[in-house]
C-alpha positions in Angstrom: 45.6 36.4 54.2 46.4 39.4 52.1 49.9 39.6 53.7 50.7 36.2 52.1 48.9 36.7 48.9 48.7 40.4 48.1 47.2 39.8 44.6 44.5 37.6 45.9 41.4 39.3 47.2 37.9 38.2 48.0 36.7 39.9 44.8 39.1 37.7 42.8 37.6 34.5 44.2 34.1 35.8 43.7 35.0 36.6 40.1 35.5 32.9 39.2 32.6 31.9 37.0 30.3 29.7 38.9 31.8 30.4 42.3 28.8 32.3 43.7 26.4 29.5 42.7 28.9 27.0 44.2 29.0 28.9 47.5 25.2 29.2 47.6 24.7 25.5 47.0 27.4 24.6 49.5 25.7 26.7 52.2 22.3 25.2 51.4 23.8 21.6 51.6 25.5 22.3 54.9 22.4 23.9 56.4 20.4 20.8 55.2 22.9 18.5 56.9 22.5 20.5 60.1 18.8 20.2 59.8 18.8 16.4 59.4 21.1 16.2 62.4 18.7 18.3 64.4 15.8 16.2 63.2 17.6 13.2 64.8 17.4 14.9 68.2 13.9 16.0 67.6 12.8 12.5 66.7 14.4 11.1 69.8 12.7 13.8 71.9 9.3 13.1 70.3 9.7 9.4 71.0 11.1 10.0 74.5 14.0 7.7 73.9 17.8 8.0 74.5 20.9 5.9 74.1 22.7 7.4 77.1 21.5 7.1 80.7 22.5 10.7 81.4 20.3 11.9 78.5 17.4 9.8 79.6 17.7 11.1 83.1 17.8 14.7 81.9 15.0 14.5 79.5 12.8 11.9 81.1 13.3 9.4 78.4 13.6 5.6 78.2 17.1 4.3 77.7 17.5 2.0 74.8 20.3 -0.3 73.8 19.6 0.1 70.1 18.1 3.0 68.2 14.4 3.2 67.7 13.6 2.4 64.0 12.4 6.0 63.4 15.6 7.5 64.8 17.7 4.9 62.9 16.1 6.0 59.6 17.0 9.6 60.2 20.5 8.6 61.2 20.9 6.6 57.9 19.8 9.7 55.9 22.3 11.8 57.8 25.2 9.3 57.3 24.4 9.3 53.6 24.8 13.0 53.6 28.1 12.7 55.4 29.3 10.2 52.8 28.2 12.1 49.7 28.2 15.8 50.2 31.9 16.3 51.1 32.8 14.7 47.8 30.5 17.1 45.9 31.9 20.1 47.8 35.5 19.1 46.8 34.6 18.3 43.2 32.5 21.5 42.9 35.4 23.7 44.1 37.9 22.0 41.8 35.5 22.4 38.9 35.1 26.1 39.5 38.9 26.7 39.9 39.7 24.5 36.8 37.4 26.7 34.7 34.8 24.0 33.8 32.1 25.5 31.4 29.6 27.6 33.5 26.5 25.9 32.0 27.8 22.5 33.1 28.5 23.9 36.6 25.1 25.5 36.9 23.3 22.3 35.8 25.3 20.1 38.1 25.2 22.4 41.1 21.5 23.1 41.0 20.5 19.6 40.2 22.8 18.1 42.9 21.6 20.5 45.6 17.9 20.0 44.7 18.4 16.2 44.5 20.0 16.0 47.9 17.3 18.1 49.6 14.5 15.9 48.1 16.6 12.8 48.9 16.6 13.6 52.6 12.9 14.2 52.7 12.3 11.0 50.6 14.5 8.9 52.9 13.0 10.1 56.1 9.5 9.8 54.8 10.2 6.4 53.2 9.2 7.6 49.7 10.3 5.2 47.0 11.1 5.6 44.1 11.9 9.2 44.9 14.7 8.3 47.2 16.5 6.1 44.6 15.8 8.6 41.8 17.2 11.6 43.6 20.2 9.5 44.8 20.8 8.6 41.1 20.5 12.2 40.0 23.1 13.3 42.6 25.5 10.5 41.6 25.2 11.5 37.9 25.9 15.1 38.8 29.1 14.1 40.6 30.1 11.9 37.7 29.5 14.7 35.3 31.7 17.0 37.4 34.4 14.4 37.3 34.2 14.1 33.5 34.2 17.9 33.0 37.2 18.3 35.3 39.1 15.6 33.5 38.4 17.1 30.1 39.4 20.6 31.3 42.7 19.5 32.9 43.7 17.0 30.2 43.0 19.3 27.3 
């Protein structure tokens, strides 16, 4: 990369205010998504169910034509991650690069990451009102990032 952008080094990217926290939150969220995906397989294994005949034959499971309700719950939590976390990752990076105030970044990044971790647990464990509350917190954080970005680029 340095051949194309000789002035741009990794230290320059790390020097952006808020970037280190953004990177940490991004890694935590991606690991959490992997964990929820792995929990899907663990739940299927625990229940000894499979959707594909070859998987059932290999693992001694029962073939189902529809997902077991416990597996379906984990899949819904995972799909929700896949629908929401990429938008946060994009907005977070734009906010860092646009120079949004660091305190705003810190609040949004930490609150969003914590909310999404609790959201997954609350979804899988059927814990209301925690699931709705943490989803709302995450949505507010993303909306706040949008507003801060717009203020920064339009000022």
